[in-house]
N, C-alpha and C positions, 0 to 999 in steps of 0.2 A: 837056279832059283826060279820057282814058279809063282807068278803073281795072279791074284784073283780079283775079280770085280767085287766091290762092296755091295751088300744088299741095299735095296731101295730105302729101307727104314734107317739104316746106318748113314746113308748118304744124306737123307733129309735131316736127321739130327745134327750132323756136322754142318750142313748148310744153315740151319737155324742158329746154331751157336756162332758161326762165322758172321752171319748178318747182324746178330745181336751185338757182337764185339765191334763190328764196324760202325753200327749206329751209336754205340756207347762211346766210341772214339770221336765221332763227328759231332754229336749232340750231348750236352751235359744232362745225364739222367743219374740221379743219386747212386743207385746200387750198380747199375750196369757200367757206368763210366769207370769206376774203380776196378772193375773186373774185365775190362775190354781186352787187354792183352791176353789174359788167361783164357778167355772164351775162344779167341782165335787160335791160340796154341792148342787147346784141348780139341778143337775141331780138326786141326791139322794132324795131331797125333792119332785121333780116332780114324781118320781116313787112311793114314799110313798103316795102322794096325789091321784095318779091314782089308787092305790090299795084300798084306802078308799072311794073314790068318784066313783059313778057309771057313766059310759059314758065318762070318761076322758081318 
């Protein structure tokens, strides 16, 4: 199995989603707090997909 490095834009989107999820978990923000877990999960899945798929 060949792994690829994710593109910078993909990495930045995943980073922003993860940071928003972490902030939402630590601080009560109406919309972000309820989605904190899902934001971090989506960020992790995005990075995993970008590692396995070429060009993402």
